[in-house]
C-alpha positions as CSV (number, residue, x, y, z in Angstrom):
1,X,19.5,-21.3,25.0
2,X,19.1,-18.5,22.8
3,X,15.8,-16.7,22.8
4,X,14.4,-14.4,19.9
5,X,11.7,-12.0,19.3
6,X,10.0,-10.6,16.3
7,X,7.9,-7.8,17.4
8,X,7.4,-4.0,15.3
9,X,4.9,-1.2,16.8
10,X,4.5,1.4,14.5
11,X,2.5,4.2,14.8
12,X,1.7,6.7,11.9
13,X,-0.6,7.6,9.0
14,X,-1.9,5.6,6.2
15,X,-0.7,6.5,3.2
16,X,-3.2,5.3,0.5
17,X,-6.7,3.4,0.4
18,X,-6.2,-0.1,1.6
19,X,-6.4,-2.6,-1.1
20,X,-8.2,-5.7,-0.3
21,X,-8.0,-9.2,-2.1
22,X,-9.2,-12.8,-1.4
23,X,-6.7,-15.3,-1.9
24,X,-7.7,-18.7,-3.8
25,X,-8.6,-20.2,-0.8
26,X,-11.1,-17.7,0.3
27,X,-9.0,-15.8,3.0
28,X,-9.3,-11.7,2.8
29,X,-5.9,-10.0,2.9
30,X,-5.7,-6.2,3.2
31,X,-2.5,-4.4,2.4
32,X,-1.5,-0.7,3.1
33,X,1.2,1.7,4.0
34,X,1.9,3.6,7.0
35,X,4.1,6.5,7.4
36,X,6.2,7.4,10.5
37,X,8.0,10.8,10.5
38,X,10.7,11.7,12.6
39,X,12.7,15.3,13.3
40,X,16.4,14.8,13.0
41,X,17.4,18.4,13.5
42,X,17.4,22.0,12.3
43,X,14.0,21.6,11.1
44,X,14.4,18.7,9.0
45,X,12.3,15.5,9.0
46,X,12.9,12.0,7.8
47,X,9.7,9.9,6.8
48,X,9.9,5.9,6.5
49,X,7.2,3.9,4.9
50,X,6.2,0.7,6.3
51,X,4.2,-1.9,4.3
52,X,1.5,-3.4,6.4
53,X,-0.2,-7.1,5.8
54,X,-3.6,-8.0,7.6
55,X,-5.4,-11.2,7.1
56,X,-8.9,-12.2,7.8
57,X,-11.0,-10.4,10.7
58,X,-8.4,-7.8,11.0
59,X,-8.6,-7.5,7.2
60,X,-12.0,-6.9,7.5
61,X,-11.3,-4.1,10.0
62,X,-8.9,-2.7,8.1
63,X,-10.6,-2.3,5.0
64,X,-13.8,-1.3,6.6
65,X,-12.5,1.5,9.0
66,X,-9.1,2.5,7.5
67,X,-8.5,5.5,5.1
68,X,-5.8,7.8,3.8
69,X,-4.5,9.8,6.6
70,X,-6.0,7.8,9.1
71,X,-3.9,7.9,12.3
72,X,-3.4,4.2,13.5
73,X,-1.0,1.7,16.0
74,X,0.0,-1.4,14.2
75,X,1.8,-4.3,16.3
76,X,2.8,-7.2,14.5
77,X,6.1,-9.4,13.3
78,X,8.5,-8.4,10.3
79,X,8.5,-10.6,7.4
80,X,11.1,-10.0,4.5
81,X,10.0,-11.8,1.1
82,X,11.3,-11.8,-2.1
83,X,9.8,-12.2,-5.7
84,X,11.0,-11.9,-9.5
85,X,9.8,-9.1,-11.4
86,X,9.3,-9.2,-15.4
87,X,12.8,-8.8,-16.1
88,X,13.5,-11.9,-13.8
89,X,15.1,-9.5,-11.1
90,X,14.7,-10.4,-7.4
91,X,13.5,-7.8,-5.2
92,X,13.1,-8.1,-1.5
93,X,10.2,-6.5,0.5
94,X,10.0,-5.9,4.3
95,X,6.4,-6.3,5.7
96,X,4.7,-6.1,9.1
97,X,2.2,-8.9,9.5
98,X,-0.2,-7.4,11.6
99,X,-1.5,-9.0,14.8
100,X,-3.2,-5.8,16.3
101,X,-4.6,-2.6,14.8
102,X,-5.8,0.4,16.7
103,X,-7.6,3.3,15.7
104,X,-6.0,6.8,16.8
105,X,-8.3,9.0,14.9
106,X,-11.0,11.1,16.9
107,X,-14.4,9.8,16.4
108,X,-15.1,12.8,13.8
109,X,-11.9,12.4,12.0
110,X,-12.9,8.7,10.8
111,X,-15.8,9.7,8.6
112,X,-18.2,7.1,9.7
113,X,-20.6,7.4,12.4
114,X,-19.8,4.3,13.9
115,X,-18.4,4.4,17.5
116,X,-16.3,1.3,17.3
117,X,-13.8,3.2,14.3
118,X,-13.1,6.2,16.8
119,X,-10.5,4.7,19.0
120,X,-10.9,0.7,18.5
121,X,-8.3,-1.8,19.3
122,X,-8.4,-4.8,17.2
123,X,-6.2,-7.9,17.5
124,X,-6.0,-10.7,14.8
125,X,-7.0,-14.2,15.2
126,X,-4.3,-16.6,16.4
127,X,-4.9,-18.8,13.0
128,X,-3.6,-16.4,10.7
129,X,-2.8,-18.0,6.8
130,X,0.2,-16.3,5.4
131,X,1.8,-18.9,3.3
132,X,-0.8,-18.1,0.5
133,X,0.0,-14.2,-0.3
134,X,-1.1,-13.8,-4.0
135,X,1.7,-11.8,-5.0
């Protein structure tokens, strides 16, 4: 019997302010990008950008506590979707659907006085709704 496992773990920095929307069914969706950088020799670096999608309670946490430059750990599963642009060209997007988000900023770096934001770990509920992506 073949076994498969779809798990992604990323530790990096939020690239821009998270964007929150509400789906037609009233579910909160927050998206943002995370940059990871690795040294590849001779003082050079390579940065990868990861598209992150959070739903429901995790989306609330992301919209409330994350800001551009926040250091975070994200765990989730990879999903690739496609869409047609205005010129009828098909594009593919790979995203991490977050199941866990951990804030790694020091308390003074979060820009809030809320202790929960300092180094909190948040896990998504198991009843995520991902079939109604509004884009």
